[in-house]
C-alpha positions in Angstrom: -39.8 44.4 8.2 -42.1 46.9 9.8 -45.7 46.7 10.8 -48.1 49.3 12.1 -51.0 48.9 14.6 -53.8 51.5 14.4 -56.4 51.1 17.2 -59.7 52.9 16.9 -60.9 55.0 19.8 -64.5 54.1 19.7 -64.9 50.3 19.4 -66.8 47.8 21.5 -64.1 45.5 22.7 -60.7 45.2 21.1 -60.9 45.0 17.2 -58.2 46.6 15.1 -56.0 45.8 12.1 -52.3 45.6 11.6 -50.8 47.1 8.5 -47.6 46.5 6.5 -45.3 49.3 5.3 -47.4 49.7 2.1 -50.5 50.6 4.2 -52.1 47.2 3.4 -53.8 45.1 6.1 -51.5 42.2 7.1 -53.3 40.9 10.2 -56.3 41.6 12.4 -57.0 41.3 16.1 -60.3 40.6 17.8 -60.8 40.6 21.5 -63.6 38.7 23.4 -66.0 40.8 25.2 -67.8 40.1 28.5 -65.1 37.6 29.7 -63.0 37.5 32.8 -59.5 38.6 31.9 -58.3 39.8 28.5 -58.6 37.4 25.5 -57.3 38.2 22.1 -57.2 36.4 18.8 -54.7 37.3 16.1 -55.8 36.3 12.5 -54.3 36.4 9.0 -56.3 37.9 6.2 -58.0 34.6 5.4 -59.4 34.2 8.9 -56.9 31.6 10.2 -56.1 32.1 13.8 -52.4 32.6 14.2 -52.3 33.2 18.0 -54.6 33.2 20.9 -53.6 35.3 24.0 -55.3 34.7 27.4 -54.7 36.7 30.6 -54.2 34.5 33.7 -56.2 35.7 36.6 -55.5 35.6 40.3 -51.8 36.3 39.9 -49.7 38.9 41.8 -48.3 40.4 38.6 -49.7 40.4 35.1 -49.4 37.1 33.3 -50.5 36.1 29.8 -50.3 32.8 27.9 -49.8 32.8 24.1 -51.1 29.8 22.2 -50.3 28.6 18.7 -52.5 25.9 17.3 -54.1 25.3 20.6 -50.8 24.6 22.3 -49.3 26.9 24.9 -46.2 28.4 23.3 -45.1 31.3 25.5 -45.9 33.0 28.8 -45.4 36.7 29.3 -44.9 37.8 32.9 -44.4 41.2 34.3 -41.4 41.1 36.6 -41.4 42.7 40.1 -39.0 45.7 39.7 -39.0 49.1 41.5 -38.0 51.6 38.9 -38.2 50.2 35.3 -40.9 47.7 34.4 -39.6 44.6 32.7 -41.3 41.5 31.2 -40.0 38.1 30.7 -41.2 35.9 27.7 -40.8 32.3 28.9 -40.6 29.9 26.1 -38.5 31.7 23.5 -36.4 33.2 26.4 -37.0 36.9 25.5 -37.1 40.0 27.8 -38.9 43.2 27.2 -37.6 46.5 28.4 -38.0 50.3 27.7 -40.4 53.0 28.4 -43.8 51.3 28.4 -45.8 54.3 29.2 -44.6 56.1 26.0 -44.7 52.9 24.0 -41.0 52.9 23.3 -39.5 49.5 24.1 -37.6 46.5 22.8 -38.0 42.8 22.8 -34.6 41.2 23.1 -32.9 37.8 23.2 -29.5 38.1 24.6 -28.0 40.9 22.6 -30.2 40.6 19.6 -33.1 42.8 19.1 -36.2 40.8 18.2 -38.5 43.8 17.8 -38.6 47.4 18.7 -41.9 49.3 19.3 -42.4 53.1 19.0 -45.6 55.1 19.4 -46.7 57.3 16.5 -47.8 60.6 17.9 -50.6 62.9 16.7 -52.9 60.1 15.5 -56.5 59.5 16.3 -56.4 56.5 18.6 -53.2 54.6 19.5 -50.8 53.9 16.6 -47.5 52.0 16.9 -44.6 51.1 14.6 -43.1 47.7 15.1 -39.7 47.0 13.5 -38.6 43.3 13.5 -35.1 42.0 13.5 -34.1 39.5 10.8 -35.2 35.9 10.9 -37.7 36.6 13.7 -41.0 34.7 14.4 -43.2 37.7 13.5 -46.4 36.2 14.9 -44.9 35.5 18.3 -43.3 38.9 18.6 -46.5 40.5 17.5 -48.4 38.5 20.2 -45.9 39.8 22.8 -46.5 43.4 21.6 -50.3 42.8 22.0 -49.7 41.5 25.5 -47.7 44.5 26.5 -50.3 46.8 25.0 -53.0 45.0 27.1 -50.9 45.4 30.3 -50.4 49.1 29.5 -54.1 49.5 28.9 -55.0 47.8 32.2 -52.6 50.1 34.1 -54.2 53.2 32.6 -57.7 52.0 33.5 
């Protein structure tokens, strides 16, 4: 399965849709504004919150908590490395590695690819294609992609 994220350039706060391969909206994301740290909500089309992402402040390296149904489900932590950035997803036991600045990376569990992300070039705003492996928790993988995007955005600014 593939999903596509298209972020608009001129928005107040984070607000964007996630589309399926047919071009239909599958999910939408809304960020909270005027808060300390990044806070994102992932919703289905009926308005049900599927995941809540909260940046942890006062940490040496970026750290985000992913909540499902009000319960902490996963923690995404940027690892201390010298040459190639890497992230660990505590909870499901995933790692994230690749070229983050070009938005070309993979989420893996052992030797299995959970999801791969690649940037779509020559688009207005940022656009990404996310390809999921089989039998993957799409919502958790999508939440991890949103965390990585938030980390990349914070590094750019």
